[in-house]
VOFISE-242971 format. One record per residue (C-alpha): x, y, z. Coordinates in steps of 0.25 Angstrom, whole numbers, plus 2048, in hexadecimal, padded with zeros to 3 digits. Each point is the difference from the previous one (the first is absolute). Layout:
// residues N
XYZ ...
END
This chain:
// residues 344
1BDCB08FD 80E8067FD 7FD80C809 8007F680C 80E7FA7FD 80C804808 80B8077F9 80C7F8804 7FB7F2805 7F57F67FC 7F2803805 7FC7F780C 7F17FB800 7F87F780A 7FA7F47F9 7F17FE803 7FD7F3808 7F27FD802 7FC80080F 80E804804 80580D7FB 7F4808805 7FF80E806 8057FB80E 80C7FA7F9 80380C7F8 80080980C 80A7F6808 8097FF7F4 80080F7FD 80680280E 80C7F77FD 8028037F1 7F68057F6 8007FC7F1 7FF80B7F6 7F17FC7FE 7F67F5804 7F77F77F8 7F47FC808 7FA7F3801 7F87FD7F3 7F18047FF 7F87F47FB 7F88057F4 7F47F97FA 7F28047FB 7FB80180E 80C805807 80180D808 80D806805 8057F880D 80080B80B 80B7F9808 8098017F4 7FB80E7FD 80580580D 80E7FD7FC 7FF80B7F6 7F680A808 8077FE80D 80E7FE7FD 80980A808 80D7FB7FC 80380B7F6 8027F67F5 7F87FF7F3 7F67F47FF 7FC7F87F3 7F37F9800 8007F37FA 7F57F97F9 7FE7F17FD 7F57FA7F6 7FD7FD7F2 7F28077FD 80480D7F8 7F3808804 8027FD80F 80F8047FF 7FD80D7F9 7F580380A 80A7FD80C 80B8087FA 7F880C7FE 7FB7FF80F 80E7FE805 80580C7F8 7F7809809 8097FC80C 80E805803 8077F57F8 80D8017FA 7FC7F77F4 7F87F47FD 8067F27FE 7FB7F47F9 8047F3806 8047F57F6 8097F9809 7F97F980C 8027F17FE 7F67FB80B 7F87F57F9 7F2806804 80480D7F9 8057F97F4 7F47F77FF 7F880D7FE 8098057F5 80580B809 80E804805 80A7F67FA 7F57F87F9 7FE80B7F6 80E7FD7FA 7FA7F47FA 7F880A7F7 80980B7FA 7F48057F8 7F880280C 80B808806 8018097F4 7F1803801 80180380F 80C8097FE 7FA8087F5 7F3801807 80680580D 80A80A7FA 7F48077FA 7FA80380E 80C802808 80580E7FF 80B7FF80A 80B7F5802 7FC7F27FB 80A7F5803 8007F17FF 8067F5809 8037F37F8 8077F3800 8097FC7F5 7F67F67FA 7F67F6805 8077F37FD 80E8057FD 80980C7FD 8007FE7F1 7F2806800 80580E805 8048057F2 7F28007FB 7FB80680D 80A80C7FF 7FB8037F2 7F2802806 80580880C 8088097F6 7F38027F8 7F880780B 80880C805 8007FA80F 808809809 8087F5807 8027F1800 8037F780D 8067F37FC 8007F480A 80A7F97F8 7FA7F2801 7F57F97F9 7F27FD806 8047F1801 80D803807 7F880880A 80A80480B 80B7F57FD 80D8007F9 80880C7FB 7FB80C7F9 8028027F1 80880D801 8018007F0 7F18027FF 80180C808 80C8057F8 7F77FD7F3 7F5809806 80A80B803 8057FF7F2 7F27FF7F9 7F780A808 80180F801 7FA80080E 8077FD80D 8027F1804 8007FB80E 8067F3803 7F97F780B 8037F2806 80B7FA808 80580D807 8047FC80E 80C809804 80980B7FB 8097F77F7 7F47FA7F9 7F980D7FE 80D8067FA 8037F47F7 7F18007FB 80180E7FC 80E7FF7FA 7FC7F37F8 7F38067FB 80280F7FF 7F2802806 7FC80E804 7FB7FA80D 7FF7F480A 7F37FB806 8027F880D 7F57F8807 8047F4808 80E806802 7F980D806 7F77F880A 80C7F8805 80980C801 7F880D800 80E808800 8037FB7F2 7FC80D7F9 809808809 80B7F67FE 7FF8007F1 7FF810800 80C801809 8087F67F7 7FD8087F4 80380E807 80D7FB807 7F980380E 8017F780C 7F77F5800 7F87FB80C 8027F2805 7F47FB808 8007F780C 7F77F6805 7FB80A80A 7FD8097F5 7F87F57F9 7F87FE80D 7FC80E800 7FC8007F2 7F77F4803 7FA80680C 7FD80D7F9 7FA7F97F4 7F77F880A 7FB80C806 7FD8077F3 7F87F47FB 7F97FF80D 7FC80F800 7FA7FE7F1 7F87F4803 7F1803801 7FF7F680C 80D7FA807 7FF7F1800 80D7FA806 8007F37F8 7FD8087F3 80B80A803 80A7F5802 7FC7FA7F3 80280D7F9 80D803806 8057F27FC 7FE8037F1 80B80B802 8087F880A 8027F57F6 8098097F8 80780780C 8047F4808 8057F87F4 80F7FD801 80180380F 8007F580B 7F87F47F9 7FA7FD80E 7FA80E800 7FA7FF7F2 7FA7F3804 7FA80480C 7FA80D7FA 7F97F87F6 7F97F880B 7FC80B80A 7F2805801 7FF80A80C 80780E801 8077FC80D 8067F47FA 8048097F4 80780A808 8077F6809 8067FA7F4 80480D7FA 80680680D 8087F3802 8067FF7F2 80180F7FD 80680780C 80E8017FB 80880C7FB 8077F67F6 7FF8047F2 7F57F97F8 8057F77F4 8008097F4 7FA7F67F6 7F77F3801 8067F27FE 8057FE7F2 7F77F47FF 7F4807805 7F27FD7F9 7FA80D804 80C8087FB 8037F77F4 80C8037F6 80580D805 80F7FA801 8007FF7F1 7FF8107FF 80D801808 8087F47FB 80C8057FA 7FD80E802 
END
């Protein structure tokens, strides 16, 4: 993965978010500021699984010009090996194993972050997958299941298996998306592993991105929720690192982003259904509207028809005023980011 790293700044990576960071989102994001590479939504892998064609299109039909890593989630080694071999037949930049998803339904199946309760199972999976993955093989992890004190043991397992990259969402599974990230864990990974380490979690703007990279010494930064809220963030961080002028988006820019995303999602739908389309848009708008006018956020959560949605957006986003650069400090959706920049 070192060959993908920029020379003079941290790599910038889009975090996979299920049912949000799909091909339509990647297209719309790339028109504003592309990451250095994408990681697609995860392929669920089990004995009866096949490659999800919707997710696969984010690889086969991706015209953004950026590499795409294919991510798998599961715990059955034979199935993961089979899927890894199948994915390698497509134009993937590499194959990533998800050890970080904190969703209860995933953890109950001992997949994603649930696997962190069983380090020996991780050891077996990494060894078995490394045998069949000839190209780049990377891992995305949390710092532990119950707490960050588990991370040292996990690092020893990762070090054992010649992985090509490690992305660390620097919270435990139990911390989910709440509280500050454990930057010392990312720093420990950088010191322990010979592969590049990517820092993930809590990046909402340029200051939090630069502070996280400085405190962790990570080779790159992975951004998910912050990129949904602000699709200009990759270009802003790149400009800050390179001393270039940074775009300051306005409310009207945000309105155009929402319109374009809506059109892309509608175009991709096998059959357009107004109610279903609004519900799909609301999954993304929850991150976009957070920290703007509370009345706008409240009304968006309750709207159900396209006309109502667009009336709300046009009423609240028709201004040339600059958007807030970061969410509220007490945000639960973007929790703990202020600790990255406190005292910086």
